[in-house]
PDB file of N, CA, C and O in Angstrom:
ATOM      1  N   MET A   1      37.407  13.108   7.372  1.00  0.00           N
ATOM      2  CA  MET A   1      35.854  13.544   7.601  1.00  0.00           C
ATOM      3  C   MET A   1      35.588  12.793   8.959  1.00  0.00           C
ATOM      4  O   MET A   1      35.845  11.608   9.169  1.00  0.00           O
ATOM      5  N   ALA A   2      35.036  13.676   9.838  1.00  0.00           N
ATOM      6  CA  ALA A   2      34.761  13.049  11.321  1.00  0.00           C
ATOM      7  C   ALA A   2      33.295  12.338  11.085  1.00  0.00           C
ATOM      8  O   ALA A   2      32.484  12.613  10.201  1.00  0.00           O
ATOM      9  N   ASP A   3      33.193  11.437  12.029  1.00  0.00           N
ATOM     10  CA  ASP A   3      32.029  10.521  12.013  1.00  0.00           C
ATOM     11  C   ASP A   3      30.892  11.567  12.581  1.00  0.00           C
ATOM     12  O   ASP A   3      29.946  10.891  12.986  1.00  0.00           O
ATOM     13  N   THR A   4      30.692  12.694  12.723  1.00  0.00           N
ATOM     14  CA  THR A   4      29.341  13.515  13.076  1.00  0.00           C
ATOM     15  C   THR A   4      29.097  14.010  11.839  1.00  0.00           C
ATOM     16  O   THR A   4      27.954  14.330  11.513  1.00  0.00           O
ATOM     17  N   ASP A   5      30.182  14.133  10.982  1.00  0.00           N
ATOM     18  CA  ASP A   5      29.678  14.411   9.410  1.00  0.00           C
ATOM     19  C   ASP A   5      28.806  13.956   8.666  1.00  0.00           C
ATOM     20  O   ASP A   5      28.218  14.564   7.771  1.00  0.00           O
ATOM     21  N   LEU A   6      28.608  12.326   9.152  1.00  0.00           N
ATOM     22  CA  LEU A   6      27.859  11.545   8.166  1.00  0.00           C
ATOM     23  C   LEU A   6      26.082  11.833   8.973  1.00  0.00           C
ATOM     24  O   LEU A   6      24.994  11.556   8.469  1.00  0.00           O
ATOM     25  N   LYS A   7      26.326  12.377  10.144  1.00  0.00           N
ATOM     26  CA  LYS A   7      24.721  12.162  10.789  1.00  0.00           C
ATOM     27  C   LYS A   7      23.927  13.284  10.384  1.00  0.00           C
ATOM     28  O   LYS A   7      24.350  14.429  10.219  1.00  0.00           O
ATOM     29  N   SER A   8      22.646  12.849  10.221  1.00  0.00           N
ATOM     30  CA  SER A   8      21.731  13.924  10.137  1.00  0.00           C
ATOM     31  C   SER A   8      21.629  14.908  11.064  1.00  0.00           C
ATOM     32  O   SER A   8      21.638  14.529  12.235  1.00  0.00           O
ATOM     33  N   PRO A   9      21.534  16.077  10.852  1.00  0.00           N
ATOM     34  CA  PRO A   9      21.089  17.124  12.284  1.00  0.00           C
ATOM     35  C   PRO A   9      19.959  16.698  12.782  1.00  0.00           C
ATOM     36  O   PRO A   9      19.960  16.865  14.001  1.00  0.00           O
ATOM     37  N   SER A  10      18.764  16.109  12.302  1.00  0.00           N
ATOM     38  CA  SER A  10      17.546  16.321  12.578  1.00  0.00           C
ATOM     39  C   SER A  10      17.481  14.797  13.281  1.00  0.00           C
ATOM     40  O   SER A  10      16.352  14.526  13.688  1.00  0.00           O
ATOM     41  N   VAL A  11      18.270  13.983  13.448  1.00  0.00           N
ATOM     42  CA  VAL A  11      18.420  12.854  14.230  1.00  0.00           C
ATOM     43  C   VAL A  11      19.242  12.768  15.213  1.00  0.00           C
ATOM     44  O   VAL A  11      20.435  13.020  15.043  1.00  0.00           O
ATOM     45  N   LYS A  12      18.708  12.368  16.503  1.00  0.00           N
ATOM     46  CA  LYS A  12      19.419  12.408  17.948  1.00  0.00           C
ATOM     47  C   LYS A  12      19.738  11.023  18.097  1.00  0.00           C
ATOM     48  O   LYS A  12      18.995  10.045  18.183  1.00  0.00           O
ATOM     49  N   GLU A  13      21.255  11.146  18.116  1.00  0.00           N
ATOM     50  CA  GLU A  13      21.995   9.631  18.494  1.00  0.00           C
ATOM     51  C   GLU A  13      21.331   9.408  19.719  1.00  0.00           C
ATOM     52  O   GLU A  13      21.233  10.347  20.508  1.00  0.00           O
ATOM     53  N   PRO A  14      20.765   8.078  20.048  1.00  0.00           N
ATOM     54  CA  PRO A  14      20.313   7.607  21.367  1.00  0.00           C
ATOM     55  C   PRO A  14      21.674   7.440  22.294  1.00  0.00           C
ATOM     56  O   PRO A  14      22.656   6.911  21.774  1.00  0.00           O
ATOM     57  N   GLU A  15      21.732   7.878  23.631  1.00  0.00           N
ATOM     58  CA  GLU A  15      23.186   8.335  24.654  1.00  0.00           C
ATOM     59  C   GLU A  15      22.692   6.965  25.648  1.00  0.00           C
ATOM     60  O   GLU A  15      23.618   6.495  26.310  1.00  0.00           O
ATOM     61  N   ASN A  16      21.540   6.388  25.790  1.00  0.00           N
ATOM     62  CA  ASN A  16      21.385   5.361  26.570  1.00  0.00           C
ATOM     63  C   ASN A  16      20.364   4.413  26.270  1.00  0.00           C
ATOM     64  O   ASN A  16      19.599   4.720  25.355  1.00  0.00           O
ATOM     65  N   ILE A  17      20.202   3.374  26.825  1.00  0.00           N
ATOM     66  CA  ILE A  17      19.463   2.366  26.949  1.00  0.00           C
ATOM     67  C   ILE A  17      17.753   2.832  26.297  1.00  0.00           C
ATOM     68  O   ILE A  17      17.114   2.505  25.297  1.00  0.00           O
ATOM     69  N   HIS A  18      17.473   3.821  27.572  1.00  0.00           N
ATOM     70  CA  HIS A  18      16.259   4.132  27.387  1.00  0.00           C
ATOM     71  C   HIS A  18      15.918   4.992  26.239  1.00  0.00           C
ATOM     72  O   HIS A  18      14.784   5.010  25.761  1.00  0.00           O
ATOM     73  N   ASP A  19      17.161   5.897  25.675  1.00  0.00           N
ATOM     74  CA  ASP A  19      16.989   6.529  24.459  1.00  0.00           C
ATOM     75  C   ASP A  19      16.658   5.863  23.173  1.00  0.00           C
ATOM     76  O   ASP A  19      15.898   6.291  22.305  1.00  0.00           O
ATOM     77  N   LEU A  20      17.579   4.360  23.172  1.00  0.00           N
ATOM     78  CA  LEU A  20      17.804   3.538  22.317  1.00  0.00           C
ATOM     79  C   LEU A  20      16.434   2.999  22.031  1.00  0.00           C
ATOM     80  O   LEU A  20      15.908   3.185  20.934  1.00  0.00           O
ATOM     81  N   THR A  21      15.730   2.206  23.183  1.00  0.00           N
ATOM     82  CA  THR A  21      14.157   1.863  22.992  1.00  0.00           C
ATOM     83  C   THR A  21      13.398   2.887  22.581  1.00  0.00           C
ATOM     84  O   THR A  21      12.471   2.604  21.822  1.00  0.00           O
ATOM     85  N   GLY A  22      13.578   4.155  22.930  1.00  0.00           N
ATOM     86  CA  GLY A  22      12.359   5.147  22.552  1.00  0.00           C
ATOM     87  C   GLY A  22      12.945   5.124  21.182  1.00  0.00           C
ATOM     88  O   GLY A  22      12.002   4.912  20.419  1.00  0.00           O
ATOM     89  N   PHE A  23      13.915   5.227  20.590  1.00  0.00           N
ATOM     90  CA  PHE A  23      14.513   5.334  19.306  1.00  0.00           C
ATOM     91  C   PHE A  23      13.707   4.122  18.207  1.00  0.00           C
ATOM     92  O   PHE A  23      13.288   4.320  17.066  1.00  0.00           O
ATOM     93  N   VAL A  24      13.684   3.054  18.888  1.00  0.00           N
ATOM     94  CA  VAL A  24      13.775   1.672  18.325  1.00  0.00           C
ATOM     95  C   VAL A  24      12.247   1.463  18.042  1.00  0.00           C
ATOM     96  O   VAL A  24      11.712   1.000  17.035  1.00  0.00           O
ATOM     97  N   GLN A  25      11.655   1.958  19.277  1.00  0.00           N
ATOM     98  CA  GLN A  25       9.984   1.781  19.317  1.00  0.00           C
ATOM     99  C   GLN A  25       9.296   3.247  18.238  1.00  0.00           C
ATOM    100  O   GLN A  25       8.239   3.086  17.628  1.00  0.00           O
ATOM    101  N   THR A  26       9.885   4.259  18.177  1.00  0.00           N
ATOM    102  CA  THR A  26       9.410   5.062  16.958  1.00  0.00           C
ATOM    103  C   THR A  26       9.849   4.857  15.685  1.00  0.00           C
ATOM    104  O   THR A  26       9.213   5.400  14.782  1.00  0.00           O
ATOM    105  N   LEU A  27      10.858   4.151  15.400  1.00  0.00           N
ATOM    106  CA  LEU A  27      11.234   3.674  13.996  1.00  0.00           C
ATOM    107  C   LEU A  27      10.075   2.513  13.878  1.00  0.00           C
ATOM    108  O   LEU A  27       9.379   2.748  12.891  1.00  0.00           O
ATOM    109  N   LEU A  28       9.792   1.719  14.350  1.00  0.00           N
ATOM    110  CA  LEU A  28       8.877   0.382  14.240  1.00  0.00           C
ATOM    111  C   LEU A  28       7.548   1.279  14.163  1.00  0.00           C
ATOM    112  O   LEU A  28       6.845   1.054  13.179  1.00  0.00           O
ATOM    113  N   THR A  29       7.187   2.077  14.888  1.00  0.00           N
ATOM    114  CA  THR A  29       5.806   2.761  14.278  1.00  0.00           C
ATOM    115  C   THR A  29       5.928   3.416  13.219  1.00  0.00           C
ATOM    116  O   THR A  29       5.060   3.249  12.363  1.00  0.00           O
ATOM    117  N   GLN A  30       6.679   4.055  13.039  1.00  0.00           N
ATOM    118  CA  GLN A  30       6.690   4.927  11.747  1.00  0.00           C
ATOM    119  C   GLN A  30       6.652   3.704  10.303  1.00  0.00           C
ATOM    120  O   GLN A  30       5.922   3.732   9.313  1.00  0.00           O
ATOM    121  N   MET A  31       7.875   2.570  10.728  1.00  0.00           N
ATOM    122  CA  MET A  31       7.759   1.683   9.622  1.00  0.00           C
ATOM    123  C   MET A  31       6.347   0.840   9.459  1.00  0.00           C
ATOM    124  O   MET A  31       6.110   0.321   8.369  1.00  0.00           O
ATOM    125  N   GLN A  32       5.386   0.703  10.581  1.00  0.00           N
ATOM    126  CA  GLN A  32       4.273   0.156  10.895  1.00  0.00           C
ATOM    127  C   GLN A  32       3.064   1.136   9.996  1.00  0.00           C
ATOM    128  O   GLN A  32       2.198   0.728   9.223  1.00  0.00           O
ATOM    129  N   ASP A  33       3.328   2.341  10.356  1.00  0.00           N
ATOM    130  CA  ASP A  33       2.324   3.317   9.602  1.00  0.00           C
ATOM    131  C   ASP A  33       2.570   3.384   8.230  1.00  0.00           C
ATOM    132  O   ASP A  33       1.633   3.583   7.457  1.00  0.00           O
ATOM    133  N   LYS A  34       3.749   3.237   7.820  1.00  0.00           N
ATOM    134  CA  LYS A  34       4.065   3.383   6.609  1.00  0.00           C
ATOM    135  C   LYS A  34       3.712   1.988   5.576  1.00  0.00           C
ATOM    136  O   LYS A  34       3.392   2.167   4.401  1.00  0.00           O
ATOM    137  N   PHE A  35       3.800   0.823   6.083  1.00  0.00           N
ATOM    138  CA  PHE A  35       3.320  -0.330   5.869  1.00  0.00           C
ATOM    139  C   PHE A  35       1.786  -0.532   5.576  1.00  0.00           C
ATOM    140  O   PHE A  35       1.373  -0.986   4.509  1.00  0.00           O
ATOM    141  N   GLN A  36       0.919  -0.120   6.708  1.00  0.00           N
ATOM    142  CA  GLN A  36      -0.343   0.207   6.771  1.00  0.00           C
ATOM    143  C   GLN A  36      -0.760   1.165   5.740  1.00  0.00           C
ATOM    144  O   GLN A  36      -1.839   0.909   5.205  1.00  0.00           O
ATOM    145  N   ASN A  37      -0.103   2.267   5.327  1.00  0.00           N
ATOM    146  CA  ASN A  37      -0.746   3.128   4.354  1.00  0.00           C
ATOM    147  C   ASN A  37      -0.671   2.487   2.942  1.00  0.00           C
ATOM    148  O   ASN A  37      -1.564   2.623   2.106  1.00  0.00           O
ATOM    149  N   MET A  38       0.832   1.549   2.684  1.00  0.00           N
ATOM    150  CA  MET A  38       0.725   1.168   1.510  1.00  0.00           C
ATOM    151  C   MET A  38       0.112  -0.237   1.328  1.00  0.00           C
ATOM    152  O   MET A  38       0.048  -0.802   0.237  1.00  0.00           O
ATOM    153  N   SER A  39      -0.329  -0.745   2.480  1.00  0.00           N
ATOM    154  CA  SER A  39      -1.659  -1.898   2.349  1.00  0.00           C
ATOM    155  C   SER A  39      -2.679  -1.407   2.140  1.00  0.00           C
ATOM    156  O   SER A  39      -3.323  -1.961   1.250  1.00  0.00           O
ATOM    157  N   ASP A  40      -3.247  -0.333   2.726  1.00  0.00           N
ATOM    158  CA  ASP A  40      -4.464   0.382   2.267  1.00  0.00           C
ATOM    159  C   ASP A  40      -4.442   1.025   1.030  1.00  0.00           C
ATOM    160  O   ASP A  40      -5.567   1.169   0.552  1.00  0.00           O
ATOM    161  N   GLN A  41      -3.403   1.512   0.274  1.00  0.00           N
ATOM    162  CA  GLN A  41      -3.417   1.762  -0.960  1.00  0.00           C
ATOM    163  C   GLN A  41      -3.411   0.621  -1.736  1.00  0.00           C
ATOM    164  O   GLN A  41      -4.152   0.598  -2.718  1.00  0.00           O
ATOM    165  N   ILE A  42      -2.654  -0.412  -1.459  1.00  0.00           N
ATOM    166  CA  ILE A  42      -2.972  -1.753  -2.495  1.00  0.00           C
ATOM    167  C   ILE A  42      -4.394  -2.446  -2.444  1.00  0.00           C
ATOM    168  O   ILE A  42      -4.890  -2.876  -3.485  1.00  0.00           O
ATOM    169  N   ILE A  43      -4.970  -2.540  -1.375  1.00  0.00           N
ATOM    170  CA  ILE A  43      -6.359  -2.775  -1.313  1.00  0.00           C
ATOM    171  C   ILE A  43      -7.503  -1.704  -2.004  1.00  0.00           C
ATOM    172  O   ILE A  43      -8.585  -2.043  -2.483  1.00  0.00           O
ATOM    173  N   THR A  44      -7.082  -0.637  -1.938  1.00  0.00           N
ATOM    174  CA  THR A  44      -8.266   0.199  -2.579  1.00  0.00           C
ATOM    175  C   THR A  44      -7.805   0.054  -4.149  1.00  0.00           C
ATOM    176  O   THR A  44      -8.701   0.090  -4.992  1.00  0.00           O
ATOM    177  N   ARG A  45      -6.669  -0.082  -4.507  1.00  0.00           N
ATOM    178  CA  ARG A  45      -6.515  -0.410  -6.107  1.00  0.00           C
ATOM    179  C   ARG A  45      -6.891  -1.794  -6.469  1.00  0.00           C
ATOM    180  O   ARG A  45      -6.849  -2.059  -7.670  1.00  0.00           O
ATOM    181  N   ILE A  46      -7.212  -2.623  -5.734  1.00  0.00           N
ATOM    182  CA  ILE A  46      -7.264  -4.123  -5.918  1.00  0.00           C
ATOM    183  C   ILE A  46      -9.008  -3.758  -5.810  1.00  0.00           C
ATOM    184  O   ILE A  46      -9.609  -4.369  -6.694  1.00  0.00           O
ATOM    185  N   ASP A  47      -9.682  -3.139  -5.171  1.00  0.00           N
ATOM    186  CA  ASP A  47     -11.202  -2.895  -5.218  1.00  0.00           C
ATOM    187  C   ASP A  47     -11.463  -2.046  -6.468  1.00  0.00           C
ATOM    188  O   ASP A  47     -12.390  -2.470  -7.158  1.00  0.00           O
ATOM    189  N   GLU A  48     -10.891  -1.015  -6.882  1.00  0.00           N
ATOM    190  CA  GLU A  48     -11.083  -0.470  -8.160  1.00  0.00           C
ATOM    191  C   GLU A  48     -11.037  -1.396  -9.280  1.00  0.00           C
ATOM    192  O   GLU A  48     -11.946  -1.480 -10.106  1.00  0.00           O
ATOM    193  N   MET A  49      -9.981  -2.085  -9.303  1.00  0.00           N
ATOM    194  CA  MET A  49      -9.837  -3.145 -10.475  1.00  0.00           C
ATOM    195  C   MET A  49     -10.722  -4.164 -10.357  1.00  0.00           C
ATOM    196  O   MET A  49     -11.081  -4.745 -11.381  1.00  0.00           O
ATOM    197  N   SER A  50     -11.178  -4.517  -9.204  1.00  0.00           N
ATOM    198  CA  SER A  50     -12.413  -5.303  -9.427  1.00  0.00           C
ATOM    199  C   SER A  50     -13.849  -4.709 -10.000  1.00  0.00           C
ATOM    200  O   SER A  50     -14.862  -5.134 -10.557  1.00  0.00           O
ATOM    201  N   ASN A  51     -13.346  -3.562  -9.553  1.00  0.00           N
ATOM    202  CA  ASN A  51     -15.069  -2.705 -10.080  1.00  0.00           C
ATOM    203  C   ASN A  51     -15.051  -2.801 -11.432  1.00  0.00           C
ATOM    204  O   ASN A  51     -15.990  -3.088 -12.175  1.00  0.00           O
ATOM    205  N   ARG A  52     -13.696  -2.491 -11.764  1.00  0.00           N
ATOM    206  CA  ARG A  52     -13.731  -2.092 -13.527  1.00  0.00           C
ATOM    207  C   ARG A  52     -14.182  -3.732 -13.991  1.00  0.00           C
ATOM    208  O   ARG A  52     -15.217  -4.015 -14.595  1.00  0.00           O
ATOM    209  N   ILE A  53     -13.339  -4.509 -13.632  1.00  0.00           N
ATOM    210  CA  ILE A  53     -13.891  -5.784 -14.396  1.00  0.00           C
ATOM    211  C   ILE A  53     -15.120  -6.357 -14.207  1.00  0.00           C
ATOM    212  O   ILE A  53     -15.701  -7.103 -14.995  1.00  0.00           O
ATOM    213  N   ASP A  54     -15.596  -5.879 -12.841  1.00  0.00           N
ATOM    214  CA  ASP A  54     -17.182  -6.322 -12.841  1.00  0.00           C
ATOM    215  C   ASP A  54     -17.931  -5.660 -13.988  1.00  0.00           C
ATOM    216  O   ASP A  54     -18.831  -6.181 -14.646  1.00  0.00           O
ATOM    217  N   GLU A  55     -17.427  -4.429 -14.136  1.00  0.00           N
ATOM    218  CA  GLU A  55     -18.283  -3.502 -15.331  1.00  0.00           C
ATOM    219  C   GLU A  55     -17.795  -3.867 -16.599  1.00  0.00           C
ATOM    220  O   GLU A  55     -18.557  -3.798 -17.563  1.00  0.00           O
ATOM    221  N   LEU A  56     -16.519  -4.281 -16.748  1.00  0.00           N
ATOM    222  CA  LEU A  56     -16.500  -4.787 -18.295  1.00  0.00           C
ATOM    223  C   LEU A  56     -17.185  -5.925 -18.574  1.00  0.00           C
ATOM    224  O   LEU A  56     -17.572  -6.155 -19.720  1.00  0.00           O
ATOM    225  N   GLU A  57     -17.387  -6.675 -17.658  1.00  0.00           N
ATOM    226  CA  GLU A  57     -17.967  -8.124 -17.757  1.00  0.00           C
ATOM    227  C   GLU A  57     -19.766  -8.000 -18.131  1.00  0.00           C
ATOM    228  O   GLU A  57     -20.507  -8.599 -18.910  1.00  0.00           O
ATOM    229  N   LYS A  58     -19.947  -6.965 -17.185  1.00  0.00           N
ATOM    230  CA  LYS A  58     -21.189  -6.518 -17.492  1.00  0.00           C
ATOM    231  C   LYS A  58     -21.513  -5.851 -19.048  1.00  0.00           C
ATOM    232  O   LYS A  58     -22.470  -6.176 -19.752  1.00  0.00           O
ATOM    233  N   ASN A  59     -20.598  -4.966 -19.350  1.00  0.00           N
ATOM    234  CA  ASN A  59     -20.681  -4.522 -20.551  1.00  0.00           C
ATOM    235  C   ASN A  59     -20.661  -5.615 -21.941  1.00  0.00           C
ATOM    236  O   ASN A  59     -21.321  -5.553 -22.978  1.00  0.00           O
ATOM    237  N   ILE A  60     -19.669  -6.578 -21.516  1.00  0.00           N
ATOM    238  CA  ILE A  60     -19.462  -7.462 -22.506  1.00  0.00           C
ATOM    239  C   ILE A  60     -20.755  -8.331 -22.412  1.00  0.00           C
ATOM    240  O   ILE A  60     -21.291  -8.620 -23.482  1.00  0.00           O
ATOM    241  N   GLY A  61     -21.214  -8.698 -21.462  1.00  0.00           N
ATOM    242  CA  GLY A  61     -22.640  -9.423 -21.336  1.00  0.00           C
ATOM    243  C   GLY A  61     -23.810  -8.504 -22.225  1.00  0.00           C
ATOM    244  O   GLY A  61     -24.500  -8.988 -23.122  1.00  0.00           O
ATOM    245  N   ASP A  62     -23.856  -7.358 -21.857  1.00  0.00           N
ATOM    246  CA  ASP A  62     -24.699  -6.333 -22.673  1.00  0.00           C
ATOM    247  C   ASP A  62     -24.255  -6.410 -24.278  1.00  0.00           C
ATOM    248  O   ASP A  62     -25.169  -6.629 -25.073  1.00  0.00           O
ATOM    249  N   LEU A  63     -23.225  -6.282 -24.677  1.00  0.00           N
ATOM    250  CA  LEU A  63     -23.014  -6.557 -25.985  1.00  0.00           C
ATOM    251  C   LEU A  63     -23.262  -7.594 -26.830  1.00  0.00           C
ATOM    252  O   LEU A  63     -23.562  -7.486 -28.019  1.00  0.00           O
ATOM    253  N   MET A  64     -23.081  -9.026 -25.943  1.00  0.00           N
ATOM    254  CA  MET A  64     -23.382 -10.221 -26.345  1.00  0.00           C
ATOM    255  C   MET A  64     -25.003 -10.194 -26.531  1.00  0.00           C
ATOM    256  O   MET A  64     -25.453 -10.577 -27.611  1.00  0.00           O
ATOM    257  N   THR A  65     -25.706  -9.845 -25.723  1.00  0.00           N
ATOM    258  CA  THR A  65     -27.164  -9.936 -25.703  1.00  0.00           C
ATOM    259  C   THR A  65     -27.696  -9.129 -27.022  1.00  0.00           C
ATOM    260  O   THR A  65     -28.559  -9.528 -27.804  1.00  0.00           O
ATOM    261  N   GLN A  66     -26.934  -7.826 -27.083  1.00  0.00           N
ATOM    262  CA  GLN A  66     -27.253  -7.110 -28.349  1.00  0.00           C
ATOM    263  C   GLN A  66     -27.149  -7.694 -29.374  1.00  0.00           C
ATOM    264  O   GLN A  66     -28.140  -7.697 -30.104  1.00  0.00           O
ATOM    265  N   ALA A  67     -25.945  -8.393 -29.809  1.00  0.00           N
ATOM    266  CA  ALA A  67     -25.539  -8.931 -30.761  1.00  0.00           C
ATOM    267  C   ALA A  67     -26.432 -10.499 -30.854  1.00  0.00           C
ATOM    268  O   ALA A  67     -26.389 -11.201 -31.864  1.00  0.00           O
ATOM    269  N   GLY A  68     -26.953 -10.742 -30.029  1.00  0.00           N
ATOM    270  CA  GLY A  68     -27.773 -11.957 -30.277  1.00  0.00           C
ATOM    271  C   GLY A  68     -27.002 -13.202 -30.038  1.00  0.00           C
ATOM    272  O   GLY A  68     -27.473 -14.298 -30.341  1.00  0.00           O
ATOM    273  N   VAL A  69     -25.686 -13.046 -29.439  1.00  0.00           N
ATOM    274  CA  VAL A  69     -24.791 -14.202 -28.861  1.00  0.00           C
ATOM    275  C   VAL A  69     -25.299 -14.640 -27.567  1.00  0.00           C
ATOM    276  O   VAL A  69     -25.671 -13.870 -26.681  1.00  0.00           O
ATOM    277  N   ASP A  70     -25.297 -16.215 -27.480  1.00  0.00           N
ATOM    278  CA  ASP A  70     -25.764 -16.911 -26.160  1.00  0.00           C
ATOM    279  C   ASP A  70     -24.315 -16.626 -25.518  1.00  0.00           C
ATOM    280  O   ASP A  70     -23.317 -16.435 -26.212  1.00  0.00           O
ATOM    281  N   GLU A  71     -24.317 -16.620 -24.284  1.00  0.00           N
ATOM    282  CA  GLU A  71     -23.317 -16.585 -23.058  1.00  0.00           C
ATOM    283  C   GLU A  71     -23.023 -18.166 -23.179  1.00  0.00           C
ATOM    284  O   GLU A  71     -23.826 -19.097 -23.240  1.00  0.00           O
ATOM    285  N   PRO A  72     -21.449 -18.171 -23.195  1.00  0.00           N
ATOM    286  CA  PRO A  72     -21.051 -19.489 -23.239  1.00  0.00           C
ATOM    287  C   PRO A  72     -21.407 -20.249 -21.644  1.00  0.00           C
ATOM    288  O   PRO A  72     -21.333 -19.566 -20.622  1.00  0.00           O
ATOM    289  N   GLU A  73     -21.657 -21.207 -21.613  1.00  0.00           N
ATOM    290  CA  GLU A  73     -22.095 -22.332 -20.263  1.00  0.00           C
ATOM    291  C   GLU A  73     -20.593 -22.144 -19.392  1.00  0.00           C
ATOM    292  O   GLU A  73     -19.451 -22.069 -19.847  1.00  0.00           O
ATOM    293  N   LYS A  74     -21.007 -22.106 -18.165  1.00  0.00           N
ATOM    294  CA  LYS A  74     -20.134 -21.954 -16.869  1.00  0.00           C
ATOM    295  C   LYS A  74     -20.014 -23.064 -16.142  1.00  0.00           C
ATOM    296  O   LYS A  74     -19.350 -23.055 -15.105  1.00  0.00           O
TER     297      LYS A  74
END
């Protein structure tokens, strides 16, 4: 099997230092974009979970009040 058989047809192999530099910069930009996207998704999920926990605490407090149970001191 020839070495060229293993290469993706959509990826151009760098032929000189300028091509290599551009390739690396593009790769780093793509990685940074993916990392930023994943970070944004994680932050969104943490915010959603925080909102759910706040709502749960409120509901538990309301239930305790309706049941006549005093809230424990913090």
